[in-house]
N, C-alpha and C positions, 0 to 999 in steps of 0.2 A: 485834669489832663489825662489821668489814667482811665477815667470813664470814657473820655473822647477816643483814646487809643483802642479801648475795647469795642467801641462802636465801629471804628474803622476796620478793626480786625473782623468783627462779625459780618460787616457788609462785604469785605473782601472774600471771606470764606463762602458766603452765599454766591457771589459771582463765580468763584472757583468751582463750586459744586455744579452750578448751572452750566458752566463751560464744559466740564468733564462729561456731564450728561448729554449735552448737545453734540460733542465730538463723538462720543460713543454711539449715539443714535445714528449719526451720519455714517459712521463706519459700518454699523450693523445693517443699515438700509442698503448701502453699497454692496455688502457681502450678499444680502438677500437677493438683490437684483442679479448679481453674477450667478448665484446658485440656482435660481428658479427660472430665469429667462430661457426661452427656446434657443438652442445653440446648434451650429452646424458641427455635429460630432465627428463625422467622417464622410468620405466619399467612396462610392463603389464604381469601379471601372466596368461599364457594361458593353463597351464596343471599342474595338481598336482595329482600324482598317486603313488601307491606302487608296487614295484617289489618284488615278493615273493622269499624267499630262497629255495623254493622247485623246482625252475627251470622253471616255466611258463614264457612265453614271453608275453610282453604287447606292445601295439603300441600307439604312440603319434599321435596328429593331424598332418596334413600336414604343414610343415614349408616352408614359402614362399621363393622362390628363391631369393638369394642375400640379404635377411634380416639377421640381426645379432641377435642371441639368446644366452641367458645365461642359462646353465643347472646346476642345483644344486642337488647333491646326498648327503643325510645324513641318519643317524641312522645306525644300524647294524643288523646282522642276525647270527644265530647259524649254523655252519657247523657240529657241533656235540652237539646236545642239551643235550644228556645224561650226558656228561662230562663238560657242560657249557663252550664250546669253541666257540668263536665268530669270525666274520670277518665283514669287511665293504666293501666299493666299491673297495678298492685297497689293504688292509692289513688284516692280521689275527693275532691272539694271541694263544699262547700255555699255557697261564696262566688261570686256571679255577677259580681263586678266585674272579674275578670281570669281568663280561661280558661287562661292559660299560666303566669303567675307567681301561684300561688294564695295567698289570704289565710289559708286553713286547709286541713287535710288529714286524712283518716281512712282506715284500712285497709278493704279490702272486707269486707262483713259476714260474720260467721261464720268468719273465718280463711280465706276463699276468695281467689282471685285473679281479676281481670277477664280477664286473658289466660291461657288454658289451653293446655296441651300434651297431646295425645292424650286430651282429655276430662278431664284431671286438673288440680287446682289446683297452682300453682307458688309457692314462696317466692322472690319476686323481690328481696327485701332491703329495706334502709331506704329511706325516702322520698327521692326526688330531685325537688326543685322545679324549675320552669322558670327559666331565667336570661335576662334581657333583653339578650342580647348580639347581635352581628351576625356570622354568623347565630345565631339563638337556640339555646341549648343547654339540656339538662336533661331531666327525666322519662326518665332513662336507667337501665336495669337490666341486669345481666349475670349469667349462670349458666354453669356448665360441665356438659357432658353427654357421657357415653361412648356412642358409637354401638352400636346393637344389630343392625345389618344390615337396618334398616327405615326408612321415612320417618317424619317427625313431622307431626302435624296441629296447627294453631293456630286458635283461635277466641276471640273476645271474647264474654264472657257478661255481660249486664246484670243485676247482682244488686240494683240499686237499685229499679227499677220494672218491669223486664221488658218495657218497651215499646220495641221496636226501630224503630218508625215515626219517632219523634222523635230517633233517634240520628244522629250524623253523624261524619265524619272517621275516623281510622284510627291504628293503631300500626304502626310500621316494625319489621320483624324481620330481623336479619342473622345468618347462621351462618358462623363462621370455623372452618376446620380447622387444628389445631395441627400443625406439622411440627417434629419433634425429630430431632436428629442427635447420635449419641454419638461421642466421641473428639476432637472439635475444634469450635471455634466457627465456624460457617459465615460469619456476617456480622459478624465482629468488626472493630472500628475500630482503626487503628494508634495512635490517641490513647488508647484504652482500654488497650491493651497497654503503652504507655509509662507510663501512669498507674499500672498495677500494679507495674511495676519501680520507679517513684519511691517508691511507698508502701513497698515492700520495703526500699529503700535507707534510707528514713527510719527504719524499724523497727530495722535494724542499727545505724544511727548513734545512735539513742536508747540502745542498750545499750553501744555502743563508746566514745562520748565520755566518759561518767563513769569508765569503767575506765581509759582512757588518762590522764585527769587524775590519777586515784589513783596510777597507776604512776609518773608523773613526780614527783609529790609524795613518794612513797616513796623513789624513787631519789635525789632531792636530799637527803632526810633521811639 
């Protein structure tokens, strides 16, 4: 009986050792992936301008070929200032009660966009209503664009009535350049690193504790 218990104990110890080694390897591999994978360390704002609702075209700086940029369009403009009817980069309202926090919204006619890039319509995404915060937020849309070694042009097109005389206000456009670094996290926080180790320790503990309890029970038996 005692020999049989020793055999069980020996097998259990080998399973325990293999489990710990496997869990440790998984954790270390995960840590290595996080540590050496290319990451978006930060963004640099390279352009911040307003596109007028009266239809004038503005031009961005040259966007480097192959570089990734994030383009943000926010705020709104009036396509009919007299009746307080507003639009943003992609949507418009027919509710005159509030030109910022709209009571209804509709996409630009014919699948178009009010804010165009290089004379082309852009899919700016789902509707973003205005929020009555301080400062007010909303009507914000984001797309990613890979530079082609040329500047971009931006223009608001009035697809509702085509009358730019009664248009007013503007859309703010910002362009951010994404900066990636491979091999290490440039702007990592010590708290994030500590948190990663804590999570790893918890994973090992979740595997280890039940096995230790089982071994103790087996040894007593």
